[in-house]
KEPAZA-166294 format. One line per 2 residues: for each residue x, y, z of N, C-alpha, C. Coordinates in nm, 4 decimals. Layout:
BEGIN
X/Y/Z/X/Y/Z/X/Y/Z | ...
***
This chain:
BEGIN
0.5879/-1.2378/0.0311/0.5958/-1.1600/0.1544/0.4715/-1.0847/0.1814 | 0.4125/-1.0907/0.2972/0.2943/-1.0202/0.3332/0.3286/-0.8981/0.4162
0.2853/-0.7796/0.3724/0.3107/-0.6565/0.4343/0.2267/-0.6388/0.5578 | 0.2684/-0.5476/0.6452/0.1831/-0.5220/0.7654/0.0624/-0.4458/0.7324
-0.0556/-0.4806/0.7913/-0.1755/-0.4102/0.7543/-0.1949/-0.2801/0.8194 | -0.1281/-0.2487/0.9326/-0.1455/-0.1183/0.9994/-0.0280/-0.0945/1.0906
-0.0096/0.0356/1.1361/0.0898/0.0731/1.2283/0.0281/0.0650/1.3726 | -0.0954/0.1220/1.3901/-0.1723/0.1142/1.5121/-0.3082/0.0489/1.4825
-0.3370/-0.0565/1.5476/-0.4696/-0.1155/1.5307/-0.5758/-0.0242/1.5867 | -0.6886/-0.0126/1.5136/-0.7968/0.0677/1.5566/-0.7953/0.2126/1.5215
-0.6869/0.2599/1.4509/-0.6750/0.3963/1.4064/-0.6814/0.4037/1.2563 | -0.7579/0.4969/1.2010/-0.7715/0.5090/1.0593/-0.6469/0.5719/0.9975
-0.5675/0.4923/0.9243/-0.4432/0.5341/0.8760/-0.4430/0.5604/0.7242 | -0.3672/0.6567/0.6797/-0.3425/0.6736/0.5369/-0.1962/0.6544/0.5076
-0.1657/0.5676/0.4134/-0.0302/0.5527/0.3670/0.0011/0.6557/0.2542 | 0.1194/0.7103/0.2523/0.1572/0.8110/0.1499/0.2866/0.7754/0.0856
0.2970/0.7919/-0.0439/0.4226/0.7702/-0.1141/0.4275/0.8519/-0.2406 | 0.5460/0.8700/-0.2960/0.5635/0.9484/-0.4174/0.6355/0.8681/-0.5219
0.6293/0.9183/-0.6442/0.6974/0.8561/-0.7605/0.7627/0.9661/-0.8470 | 0.8864/0.9436/-0.8851/0.9474/1.0291/-0.9851/1.0394/1.1328/-0.9239
1.0886/1.1141/-0.8014/1.1827/1.2106/-0.7422/1.3122/1.2245/-0.8216 | 1.3633/1.1176/-0.8690/1.4949/1.1230/-0.9313/1.4910/1.1377/-1.0780
1.3804/1.1781/-1.1334/1.3669/1.1986/-1.2836/1.4282/1.3247/-1.3235 | 1.4573/1.3358/-1.4542/1.5046/1.4585/-1.5112/1.3917/1.5413/-1.5748
1.2806/1.4792/-1.5925/1.1669/1.5460/-1.6619/1.0359/1.4967/-1.6011 | 0.9345/1.5808/-1.6163/0.8030/1.5531/-1.5712/0.7762/1.5884/-1.4249
0.6484/1.5766/-1.3849/0.6128/1.6049/-1.2459/0.6571/1.4936/-1.1507 | 0.6546/1.5281/-1.0204/0.6593/1.4250/-0.9182/0.5156/1.3994/-0.8730
0.4762/1.2699/-0.8661/0.3395/1.2372/-0.8312/0.3415/1.1779/-0.6870 | 0.2295/1.1869/-0.6182/0.2121/1.1302/-0.4857/0.0694/1.0772/-0.4722
0.0608/0.9830/-0.3835/-0.0728/0.9253/-0.3558/-0.0896/0.9027/-0.2053 | -0.2140/0.9027/-0.1620/-0.2473/0.8715/-0.0249/-0.3611/0.7747/-0.0257
-0.3529/0.6686/0.0520/-0.4513/0.5595/0.0511/-0.4912/0.5166/0.1859 | -0.6200/0.5082/0.2126/-0.6761/0.4479/0.3354/-0.7374/0.3143/0.2974
-0.6833/0.2041/0.3536/-0.7331/0.0714/0.3247/-0.8259/0.0239/0.4307 | -0.9191/-0.0621/0.3995/-1.0017/-0.1222/0.5077/-0.9121/-0.1989/0.6051
-0.9470/-0.2053/0.7290/-0.8676/-0.2719/0.8330/-0.8439/-0.4177/0.8031 | -0.9423/-0.4822/0.7419/-0.9308/-0.6245/0.7257/-0.8692/-0.6570/0.5810
-0.8271/-0.5551/0.5103/-0.7727/-0.5779/0.3782/-0.6400/-0.6523/0.3849 | -0.6219/-0.7538/0.3046/-0.4998/-0.8270/0.2943/-0.4729/-0.8545/0.1454
-0.3475/-0.8541/0.1007/-0.3122/-0.8850/-0.0400/-0.1639/-0.9237/-0.0389 | -0.1405/-1.0502/-0.0655/-0.0010/-1.1020/-0.0672/0.0798/-1.0469/-0.1844
0.0119/-1.0007/-0.2895/0.0894/-0.9532/-0.4070/0.1293/-0.8044/-0.3919 | 0.0561/-0.7286/-0.3142/0.0835/-0.5880/-0.3023/0.2215/-0.5660/-0.2307
0.3031/-0.4818/-0.2950/0.4373/-0.4549/-0.2427/0.4840/-0.3183/-0.3003 | 0.6014/-0.2731/-0.2605/0.6652/-0.1612/-0.3153/0.6510/-0.1682/-0.4720
0.6048/-0.0635/-0.5340/0.5739/-0.0617/-0.6744/0.6951/-0.0981/-0.7607 | 0.8137/-0.0596/-0.7094/0.9390/-0.0920/-0.7870/0.9674/-0.2405/-0.7938
0.9050/-0.3175/-0.7038/0.9265/-0.4612/-0.7050/0.8246/-0.5382/-0.7895 | 0.7330/-0.4652/-0.8463/0.6216/-0.5264/-0.9260/0.6448/-0.5050/-1.0709
0.5848/-0.5926/-1.1511/0.5849/-0.5659/-1.3007/0.4779/-0.4624/-1.3360 | 0.4886/-0.4143/-1.4478/0.3881/-0.3218/-1.4984/0.2466/-0.3784/-1.4949
0.2352/-0.5039/-1.5387/0.1087/-0.5713/-1.5455/0.0518/-0.5868/-1.3992 | 0.1388/-0.6240/-1.3000/0.0956/-0.6299/-1.1598/0.0477/-0.4988/-1.1120
0.1252/-0.3906/-1.1399/0.0838/-0.2588/-1.0911/-0.0499/-0.2143/-1.1433 | -0.0747/-0.2382/-1.2720/-0.1985/-0.1992/-1.3340/-0.3179/-0.2816/-1.2741
-0.2923/-0.4111/-1.2538/-0.3988/-0.4911/-1.1934/-0.4307/-0.4497/-1.0476 | -0.3240/-0.4200/-0.9715/-0.3426/-0.3753/-0.8330/-0.4030/-0.2351/-0.8286
-0.3730/-0.1486/-0.9239/-0.4324/-0.0164/-0.9237/-0.5862/-0.0261/-0.9256 | -0.6397/-0.1165/-1.0102/-0.7846/-0.1299/-1.0146/-0.8421/-0.1806/-0.8866
-0.7688/-0.2726/-0.8232/-0.8188/-0.3220/-0.6965/-0.8144/-0.2194/-0.5849 | -0.7020/-0.1426/-0.5827/-0.6897/-0.0434/-0.4762/-0.7945/0.0613/-0.4885
-0.8143/0.1155/-0.6091/-0.9121/0.2214/-0.6281/-1.0601/0.1712/-0.5995 | -1.0785/0.0456/-0.6188/-1.2184/-0.0004/-0.5904/-1.2419/-0.0445/-0.4506
-1.1340/-0.0860/-0.3799/-1.1583/-0.1413/-0.2464/-1.1101/-0.0448/-0.1324 | -1.0319/0.0556/-0.1659/-0.9873/0.1468/-0.0613/-1.1033/0.2223/-0.0003
-1.0847/0.2575/0.1287/-1.1835/0.3446/0.1930/-1.1844/0.4824/0.1278 | -1.0628/0.5299/0.0964/-1.0453/0.6542/0.0278/-0.9048/0.6573/-0.0357
-0.8882/0.7324/-0.1410/-0.7606/0.7453/-0.2041/-0.7531/0.8772/-0.2800 | -0.6294/0.9280/-0.2919/-0.6104/1.0590/-0.3602/-0.4777/1.0550/-0.4310
-0.4629/1.1192/-0.5495/-0.3426/1.1333/-0.6269/-0.3252/1.2765/-0.6626 | -0.2028/1.3246/-0.6551/-0.1763/1.4652/-0.6873/-0.0294/1.4714/-0.7347
0.0063/1.5888/-0.7877/0.1399/1.6023/-0.8363/0.1993/1.7428/-0.8120 | 0.3290/1.7657/-0.8381/0.3908/1.8904/-0.8394/0.4642/1.8946/-0.9747
0.4487/2.0024/-1.0502/0.5065/2.0149/-1.1811/0.6551/2.0280/-1.1796 | 0.7148/2.0115/-1.2954/0.8603/2.0302/-1.3034/0.9007/2.1727/-1.2726
0.8155/2.2720/-1.3115/0.8530/2.4074/-1.2769/0.8436/2.4366/-1.1301 | 0.7516/2.3738/-1.0657/0.7395/2.3824/-0.9151/0.8615/2.3211/-0.8551
0.8981/2.2082/-0.9054/1.0222/2.1390/-0.8523/1.1408/2.2312/-0.8629 | 1.1590/2.2959/-0.9841/1.2719/2.3903/-0.9978/1.2665/2.5087/-0.9013
1.1396/2.5476/-0.8650/1.1281/2.6667/-0.7800/1.1482/2.6312/-0.6355 | 1.0962/2.5171/-0.5924/1.1006/2.4863/-0.4423/1.1919/2.3740/-0.4021
1.2557/2.3046/-0.4912/1.3468/2.1877/-0.4775/1.2620/2.0604/-0.4649 | 1.3293/1.9453/-0.5008/1.2540/1.8194/-0.5145/1.1994/1.7663/-0.3834
1.2710/1.7885/-0.2735/1.2133/1.7400/-0.1440/1.0872/1.8129/-0.1093 | 1.0900/1.9429/-0.1144/0.9703/2.0203/-0.0820/0.8555/1.9890/-0.1763
0.8884/1.9747/-0.3070/0.7909/1.9431/-0.4056/0.7247/1.8068/-0.3810 | 0.8084/1.7034/-0.3466/0.7547/1.5735/-0.3151/0.6582/1.5748/-0.1980
0.6963/1.6481/-0.0984/0.6110/1.6602/0.0251/0.4808/1.7409/-0.0072 | 0.5004/1.8440/-0.0899/0.3829/1.9217/-0.1335/0.2870/1.8348/-0.2104
0.3350/1.7458/-0.2984/0.2497/1.6605/-0.3734/0.1774/1.5602/-0.2807 | 0.2449/1.5125/-0.1730/0.1804/1.4300/-0.0750/0.0692/1.5046/-0.0045
0.0948/1.6331/0.0364/-0.0058/1.7134/0.1006/-0.1267/1.7273/0.0067 | -0.1077/1.7491/-0.1216/-0.2191/1.7655/-0.2163/-0.2916/1.6318/-0.2298
-0.2243/1.5196/-0.2227/-0.2903/1.3911/-0.2316/-0.3755/1.3641/-0.1038 | -0.3206/1.3987/0.0108/-0.4009/1.3817/0.1320/-0.5267/1.4716/0.1324
-0.5124/1.5899/0.0756/-0.6285/1.6772/0.0652/-0.7356/1.6193/-0.0236 | -0.7015/1.5272/-0.1147/-0.8016/1.4664/-0.2031/-0.8805/1.3530/-0.1335
-0.8290/1.3125/-0.0206/-0.9074/1.2032/0.0483/-1.0444/1.2495/0.0913 | -1.1428/1.1658/0.0669/-1.2811/1.1925/0.1053/-1.3112/1.1524/0.2487
-1.2179/1.0862/0.3134/-1.2270/1.0478/0.4538/-1.1034/1.0959/0.5218 | -1.1149/1.1632/0.6341/-0.9983/1.2183/0.7043/-0.9208/1.1098/0.7848
-0.7979/1.0901/0.7574/-0.7219/0.9885/0.8431/-0.6868/1.0513/0.9764 | -0.6624/0.9567/1.0693/-0.6174/1.0019/1.2073/-0.4733/0.9888/1.2235
-0.4031/0.9216/1.1274/-0.2594/0.9029/1.1293/-0.2062/0.8855/0.9825 | -0.0959/0.9503/0.9548/-0.0309/0.9427/0.8273/0.0978/0.8573/0.8353
0.1083/0.7593/0.7461/0.2304/0.6783/0.7363/0.3024/0.7210/0.6077 | 0.4185/0.7780/0.6275/0.4932/0.8407/0.5158/0.6110/0.7560/0.4811
0.6247/0.7251/0.3470/0.7478/0.6521/0.3038/0.8597/0.7531/0.3032 | 0.9737/0.7078/0.3662/1.0937/0.7956/0.3683/1.1209/0.8447/0.5079
1.2099/0.9505/0.5145/1.2523/0.9981/0.6417/1.2261/1.1476/0.6603 | 1.1580/1.2131/0.5647/1.1294/1.3569/0.5767/0.9807/1.3828/0.5479
0.9230/1.4749/0.6192/0.7840/1.5105/0.5948/0.7564/1.6401/0.6700 | 0.6653/1.7240/0.6169/0.6202/1.8424/0.6879/0.4837/1.8174/0.7390
0.4570/1.8512/0.8619/0.3319/1.8185/0.9272/0.2146/1.8707/0.8384 | 0.1142/1.7871/0.8250/-0.0106/1.8200/0.7511/-0.1223/1.8526/0.8467
-0.1578/1.9812/0.8591/-0.2629/2.0175/0.9521/-0.2286/1.9672/1.0899 | -0.3313/1.9082/1.1501/-0.3064/1.8543/1.2906/-0.3031/1.7072/1.2916
-0.2847/1.6441/1.1769/-0.2819/1.4983/1.1725/-0.1423/1.4522/1.2021 | -0.1219/1.3652/1.3018/0.0092/1.3128/1.3362/0.0616/1.2238/1.2223
0.1960/1.2083/1.2126/0.2500/1.1270/1.1071/0.3723/1.0473/1.1609 | 0.4048/0.9378/1.0905/0.5249/0.8650/1.1106/0.5936/0.8491/0.9744
0.7251/0.8861/0.9759/0.8075/0.8606/0.8583/0.8708/0.7281/0.8755 | 0.8691/0.6436/0.7666/0.9161/0.5084/0.7729/1.0030/0.4795/0.6526
1.1319/0.4606/0.6701/1.2259/0.4270/0.5636/1.1848/0.2901/0.5075 | 1.1752/0.2743/0.3784/1.1252/0.1548/0.3055/0.9845/0.1221/0.3575
0.9054/0.2190/0.3839/0.7721/0.1948/0.4265/0.6877/0.1295/0.3219 | 0.7190/0.1536/0.1920/0.6467/0.0930/0.0833/0.6697/-0.0551/0.0749
0.7714/-0.1033/0.1423/0.7975/-0.2511/0.1451/0.7605/-0.3096/0.2868 | 0.6932/-0.2244/0.3630/0.6615/-0.2674/0.5045/0.5141/-0.2644/0.5323
0.4416/-0.1600/0.4844/0.3015/-0.1437/0.5171/0.2118/-0.1448/0.3895 | 0.1021/-0.2107/0.4011/0.0131/-0.2251/0.2834/-0.0344/-0.0883/0.2290
-0.0702/0.0006/0.3178/-0.1258/0.1258/0.2710/-0.0210/0.2129/0.2015 | 0.1018/0.2085/0.2452/0.2063/0.2828/0.1720/0.2385/0.2144/0.0395
0.2404/0.0821/0.0376/0.2634/0.0136/-0.0878/0.1487/0.0476/-0.1874 | 0.0235/0.0544/-0.1393/-0.0869/0.0879/-0.2230/-0.0683/0.2256/-0.2820
-0.0223/0.3194/-0.1980/0.0044/0.4573/-0.2443/0.1159/0.4622/-0.3474 | 0.2173/0.3711/-0.3314/0.3229/0.3765/-0.4219/0.2821/0.3235/-0.5600
0.1853/0.2253/-0.5619/0.1328/0.1794/-0.6849/0.0465/0.2867/-0.7550 | -0.0327/0.3570/-0.6829/-0.1175/0.4606/-0.7512/-0.0257/0.5765/-0.8035
0.0703/0.6164/-0.7270/0.1590/0.7239/-0.7682/0.2377/0.6831/-0.8917 | 0.2924/0.5593/-0.8895/0.3739/0.5128/-1.0024/0.2895/0.4980/-1.1247
0.1748/0.4348/-1.1215/0.0925/0.4074/-1.2408/0.0453/0.5412/-1.3006 | 0.0037/0.6389/-1.2121/-0.0477/0.7655/-1.2578/0.0687/0.8373/-1.3342
0.1829/0.8375/-1.2739/0.2976/0.9080/-1.3371/0.3415/0.8445/-1.4680 | 0.3442/0.7145/-1.4679/0.3848/0.6415/-1.5898/0.2843/0.6788/-1.7056
0.1582/0.6799/-1.6768/0.0572/0.7125/-1.7806/0.0803/0.8522/-1.8293 | 0.1149/0.9477/-1.7421/0.1350/1.0849/-1.7850/0.2621/1.0894/-1.8718
0.3663/1.0228/-1.8346/0.4886/1.0301/-1.9108/0.4729/0.9616/-2.0472 | 0.3886/0.8637/-2.0616/0.3549/0.8012/-2.1852/0.2837/0.8985/-2.2811
0.1951/0.9831/-2.2199/0.1310/1.0865/-2.2942/0.2307/1.1854/-2.3507 | 0.3283/1.2219/-2.2683/0.4297/1.3193/-2.3057/0.5206/1.2618/-2.4154
0.5427/1.1284/-2.4052/0.6260/1.0604/-2.5072/0.5701/1.0823/-2.6444 | 0.4377/1.0801/-2.6579/0.3751/1.1020/-2.7875/0.4175/1.2370/-2.8498
0.4422/1.3341/-2.7610/0.4803/1.4732/-2.8040/0.6317/1.4854/-2.8253 | 0.7050/1.4092/-2.7473/0.8555/1.4181/-2.7517/0.9142/1.2810/-2.7534
0.8922/1.2106/-2.8634/0.9393/1.0658/-2.8702/1.0811/1.0490/-2.8628 | 1.1650/1.1522/-2.8965/1.3037/1.1307/-2.9105/1.3743/1.1096/-2.7750
1.3047/1.1341/-2.6624/1.3632/1.1187/-2.5294/1.3362/0.9804/-2.4724 | 1.2561/0.9034/-2.5328/1.2355/0.7667/-2.4837/1.1565/0.7575/-2.3540
1.0724/0.8579/-2.3288/0.9965/0.8604/-2.1989/0.8989/0.7431/-2.1853 | 0.8598/0.6834/-2.2928/0.7703/0.5679/-2.2808/0.8424/0.4553/-2.2089
0.9744/0.4474/-2.2178/1.0558/0.3458/-2.1584/1.1241/0.3864/-2.0354 | 1.1792/0.5052/-2.0356/1.2587/0.5493/-1.9165/1.1812/0.6351/-1.8208
1.0597/0.6799/-1.8564/0.9672/0.7529/-1.7707/1.0317/0.8822/-1.7191 | 1.1327/0.9306/-1.7903/1.1988/1.0561/-1.7489/1.3215/1.0393/-1.6559
1.3505/0.9143/-1.6219/1.4646/0.8897/-1.5333/1.5934/0.9156/-1.6108 | 1.7043/0.9406/-1.5462/1.8302/0.9771/-1.6115/1.9060/0.8582/-1.6629
1.8479/0.7914/-1.7631/1.9145/0.6838/-1.8355/2.0180/0.7485/-1.9364 | 2.1080/0.6692/-1.9846/2.2018/0.7186/-2.0836/2.1305/0.7643/-2.2072
2.0296/0.6887/-2.2445/1.9478/0.7262/-2.3620/1.8823/0.8666/-2.3452 | 1.8364/0.8891/-2.2308/1.7642/1.0170/-2.2049/1.8664/1.1294/-2.2097
1.9787/1.1111/-2.1433/2.0780/1.2216/-2.1386/2.1376/1.2452/-2.2752 | 2.1529/1.1438/-2.3529/2.2056/1.1647/-2.4924/2.1065/1.2440/-2.5762
1.9829/1.2182/-2.5544/1.8772/1.2891/-2.6279/1.8763/1.4368/-2.5896 | 1.8956/1.4655/-2.4610/1.9004/1.6010/-2.4162/2.0183/1.6728/-2.4802
2.1338/1.6031/-2.4884/2.2558/1.6606/-2.5470/2.2307/1.6882/-2.6962 | 2.1527/1.6017/-2.7635/2.1346/1.6200/-2.9077/2.0198/1.7143/-2.9405
1.9118/1.7108/-2.8658/1.7920/1.7848/-2.8986/1.7665/1.9058/-2.8035 | 1.8337/1.9123/-2.6954/1.8089/2.0187/-2.6017/1.6985/1.9763/-2.4998
1.6498/2.0712/-2.4250/1.5463/2.0452/-2.3280/1.4073/2.0744/-2.3816 | 1.3064/2.0290/-2.3095/1.1658/2.0526/-2.3384/1.1054/2.1412/-2.2287
0.9825/2.1845/-2.2413/0.9209/2.2541/-2.1303/0.8930/2.1608/-2.0111 | 0.9139/2.0351/-2.0223/0.8846/1.9359/-1.9169/1.0174/1.8965/-1.8428
1.1278/1.9414/-1.8846/1.2543/1.9083/-1.8154/1.2730/1.9866/-1.6851 | 1.3397/1.9294/-1.5879/1.3706/1.9998/-1.4617/1.5035/2.0674/-1.4750
1.4961/2.1936/-1.4968/1.6210/2.2672/-1.5331/1.7163/2.2808/-1.4122 | 1.6657/2.2602/-1.2931/1.7561/2.2690/-1.1729/1.8341/2.1398/-1.1514
1.8022/2.0331/-1.2293/1.8727/1.9063/-1.2146/1.9969/1.9044/-1.3098 | 2.0853/1.8136/-1.2785/2.2085/1.7956/-1.3589/2.1618/1.7067/-1.4838
2.1344/1.7668/-1.5931/2.0771/1.6979/-1.7077/2.1727/1.6162/-1.7941 | 2.3022/1.6570/-1.7950/2.3905/1.6078/-1.8996/2.4977/1.5198/-1.8516
2.5161/1.4966/-1.7165/2.6352/1.4235/-1.6671/2.6125/1.2777/-1.6871 | 2.6741/1.2251/-1.7921/2.6596/1.0779/-1.8221/2.7270/0.9902/-1.7154
2.8137/1.0487/-1.6356/2.8843/0.9681/-1.5321/2.7953/0.9451/-1.4122 | 2.6792/1.0197/-1.4051/2.5916/1.0056/-1.2887/2.4630/0.9390/-1.3272
2.4669/0.8511/-1.4204/2.3470/0.7774/-1.4641/2.2880/0.7016/-1.3437 | 2.1551/0.7180/-1.3269/2.0870/0.6436/-1.2221/2.0053/0.5360/-1.2771
1.9790/0.4309/-1.2009/1.8954/0.3184/-1.2538/1.7489/0.3652/-1.2726 | 1.6820/0.3067/-1.3671/1.5422/0.3325/-1.3903/1.4640/0.2531/-1.2858
1.3893/0.3239/-1.1940/1.3145/0.2522/-1.0860/1.1608/0.2596/-1.1136
***
């Protein structure tokens, strides 16, 4: 499946997406990507539909070929303070601020966003499976977050973060019940309800 290259032809667009909203631990990451207008890639898709190897290969191509890209995060303590929706959008704002080229339009995955400066935006449900720039952002956010959670796994191996990346798997919740929480857990989340296990995305 080939994703759409742009929303408006002739306008410099940045696609934005986040990774890690549903996790019990770790930051939420976001990325913003401006792709060249003539860029095409049949493999690029929503990061959840790709294998780890595909994501890592695409990450290298995106960072080398993009007109501009930025990655940022909101910590678990910020998530607990401001709620996950606001933290996700804040991480997107921080990623947009990292762009070395100013976009004229923002394409946002999902249905909620807070205006960034004077740049107009469109929210697009399943945008990461529709537009190349949003899919590229999803790959950067996902790979960056996975790398960070693997680093944390070396410090807290009992939670299985190398495999579950902080998502609420049964393994992760059982470890919380046995070992308690870490400084990286989101204390405002329901950490122990085994009946509300979510899939690892």
